[in-house]
PLY file of the C-alpha trace (Angstrom):
ply
format ascii 1.0
element vertex 180
property float x
property float y
property float z
element edge 179
property int vertex1
property int vertex2
end_header
40.63 -85.42 170.25
41.60 -82.02 170.23
44.24 -81.35 173.05
46.79 -78.85 173.62
49.52 -80.55 175.33
52.09 -77.54 175.00
53.96 -76.77 178.24
51.71 -73.59 179.14
48.61 -75.89 179.04
49.85 -79.21 180.36
47.74 -78.97 183.60
46.95 -82.21 184.85
43.94 -82.25 187.20
44.74 -85.73 188.35
48.41 -85.21 189.34
49.56 -83.94 193.05
52.78 -83.18 191.54
53.84 -79.20 191.01
52.36 -77.97 187.76
53.75 -75.96 185.14
53.59 -72.02 186.24
50.32 -70.70 184.27
49.12 -74.22 183.33
46.16 -74.14 185.57
45.02 -70.80 184.52
45.62 -71.64 180.70
43.19 -74.97 181.14
40.61 -72.62 182.78
40.68 -70.31 179.80
40.54 -73.14 177.41
37.45 -74.45 179.05
35.81 -71.02 179.29
36.45 -70.90 175.30
34.86 -74.25 174.71
31.67 -72.87 176.57
31.61 -69.42 174.41
32.18 -71.87 171.06
29.96 -74.62 171.82
26.71 -72.88 171.63
24.06 -74.78 169.77
20.75 -73.13 168.16
18.66 -76.13 169.38
19.19 -79.13 171.51
16.16 -81.60 170.62
15.74 -85.49 171.36
17.26 -86.31 168.08
19.95 -84.12 168.87
20.68 -86.06 171.87
20.52 -89.22 170.23
22.79 -88.16 167.34
25.10 -87.19 170.19
24.89 -90.19 172.07
25.26 -92.52 169.09
28.28 -90.38 168.10
29.99 -90.98 171.46
29.22 -94.73 171.13
31.04 -94.79 167.74
33.90 -92.54 169.03
34.15 -95.24 172.29
33.91 -98.32 170.09
36.26 -97.41 167.28
38.79 -96.60 170.10
37.86 -99.25 172.39
37.29 -97.05 175.53
35.70 -98.50 178.56
33.16 -95.92 179.06
29.62 -94.86 180.27
27.79 -92.29 178.41
24.88 -90.14 179.83
22.74 -87.38 178.32
20.28 -86.22 180.59
17.90 -83.13 180.67
16.64 -82.20 184.03
15.16 -85.19 185.54
14.87 -87.13 182.14
17.40 -89.46 180.80
17.76 -88.92 176.96
20.41 -91.16 176.48
22.68 -93.69 178.39
24.80 -96.71 177.43
28.04 -98.42 179.02
30.33 -99.80 176.56
32.67 -103.04 177.20
34.89 -102.23 180.03
32.54 -99.32 181.86
32.01 -100.74 185.49
29.27 -99.98 188.21
31.42 -97.51 189.46
31.08 -95.24 186.18
27.22 -94.84 187.07
28.28 -93.28 190.28
30.73 -90.91 188.57
28.27 -90.18 185.95
25.50 -89.01 188.31
28.15 -87.03 190.70
29.47 -85.39 187.66
26.06 -84.63 186.33
24.83 -83.12 189.45
27.73 -80.87 189.37
27.84 -79.58 186.00
23.92 -78.94 186.25
24.19 -77.10 189.65
26.68 -74.85 188.80
25.99 -74.62 184.60
29.39 -75.23 183.91
31.72 -78.16 182.90
32.22 -80.25 185.92
36.23 -80.18 185.24
35.82 -76.23 185.62
34.18 -76.48 188.89
37.00 -78.30 190.10
39.70 -76.08 188.51
38.25 -72.86 189.78
38.30 -74.08 193.12
42.12 -74.77 192.59
42.48 -71.11 191.06
41.40 -69.84 194.59
44.25 -72.18 196.57
42.32 -75.07 197.41
40.06 -77.94 196.33
36.01 -77.60 196.67
36.20 -81.31 198.09
37.89 -79.56 201.23
35.05 -77.16 201.69
32.77 -78.45 204.25
29.56 -77.80 202.41
30.86 -79.67 199.46
29.22 -83.33 199.68
31.19 -85.93 197.77
28.83 -88.69 198.03
26.66 -86.28 195.76
28.91 -84.03 193.55
32.20 -84.78 191.88
34.08 -81.63 190.34
35.96 -84.08 188.21
36.12 -83.83 184.34
33.71 -85.52 182.06
30.25 -83.62 182.14
29.45 -80.66 179.92
26.32 -78.68 179.97
24.43 -78.35 176.34
24.03 -74.67 175.95
21.58 -73.42 173.53
22.53 -69.73 172.69
20.14 -67.13 174.09
18.62 -69.85 176.43
21.54 -71.21 178.52
22.21 -74.83 179.71
19.46 -77.09 178.90
21.13 -80.66 179.39
24.61 -82.37 180.19
26.33 -84.92 178.16
28.60 -86.96 180.61
31.32 -89.57 179.91
33.20 -91.64 182.69
35.64 -94.07 182.46
38.81 -92.53 181.41
40.97 -89.88 183.38
39.01 -86.78 183.88
40.77 -84.67 181.26
40.19 -87.57 178.26
36.78 -87.81 179.71
36.12 -84.09 179.09
38.28 -83.76 175.93
36.18 -86.82 174.44
32.62 -84.79 175.32
33.90 -81.67 173.90
35.15 -83.63 170.56
31.52 -84.79 170.40
29.93 -81.61 170.90
32.06 -80.15 168.19
31.00 -82.34 165.84
27.30 -82.37 166.32
27.62 -78.56 166.44
29.45 -78.69 163.24
26.72 -80.91 161.43
23.75 -78.45 162.32
25.62 -75.43 160.75
23.90 -74.72 157.50
26.24 -75.85 154.35
0 1
1 2
2 3
3 4
4 5
5 6
6 7
7 8
8 9
9 10
10 11
11 12
12 13
13 14
14 15
15 16
16 17
17 18
18 19
19 20
20 21
21 22
22 23
23 24
24 25
25 26
26 27
27 28
28 29
29 30
30 31
31 32
32 33
33 34
34 35
35 36
36 37
37 38
38 39
39 40
40 41
41 42
42 43
43 44
44 45
45 46
46 47
47 48
48 49
49 50
50 51
51 52
52 53
53 54
54 55
55 56
56 57
57 58
58 59
59 60
60 61
61 62
62 63
63 64
64 65
65 66
66 67
67 68
68 69
69 70
70 71
71 72
72 73
73 74
74 75
75 76
76 77
77 78
78 79
79 80
80 81
81 82
82 83
83 84
84 85
85 86
86 87
87 88
88 89
89 90
90 91
91 92
92 93
93 94
94 95
95 96
96 97
97 98
98 99
99 100
100 101
101 102
102 103
103 104
104 105
105 106
106 107
107 108
108 109
109 110
110 111
111 112
112 113
113 114
114 115
115 116
116 117
117 118
118 119
119 120
120 121
121 122
122 123
123 124
124 125
125 126
126 127
127 128
128 129
129 130
130 131
131 132
132 133
133 134
134 135
135 136
136 137
137 138
138 139
139 140
140 141
141 142
142 143
143 144
144 145
145 146
146 147
147 148
148 149
149 150
150 151
151 152
152 153
153 154
154 155
155 156
156 157
157 158
158 159
159 160
160 161
161 162
162 163
163 164
164 165
165 166
166 167
167 168
168 169
169 170
170 171
171 172
172 173
173 174
174 175
175 176
176 177
177 178
178 179
């Protein structure tokens, strides 16, 4: 997994403790960079299968208790729960997926941008936590020149780790699509 744990970017979205100065802004900038970087030339059902199987391979090799989902609109393209995943992960997958699909940005970024404004999106009266979750783990699949066409979601780890695992897999699949 590629994570930057330098003091400047060591923002922990799961912590209520004081965070290092500039850490939130650095994490938001990092995710904005991931969005710019992870632009696919296309995203077919076969690409979805390859991405899902890569996430299964990563999850199994690391013994991660995760559930994985890839959805395009209302169609589930890939879905699996690995050993240790629980029924709660299904709720989190759907809630994070709805968030990323609605805003067309990673679910983690939705929550972080609200924090930049000094609060939490969950504290807004219009934000329904029974439907949405502004927690890391769902990343839209962007096709260059088109925009978000699907979402890939992982649930079962702390939200930053869910997010980072998805980004790691998206990077690997995108690299495999580049002409060699």
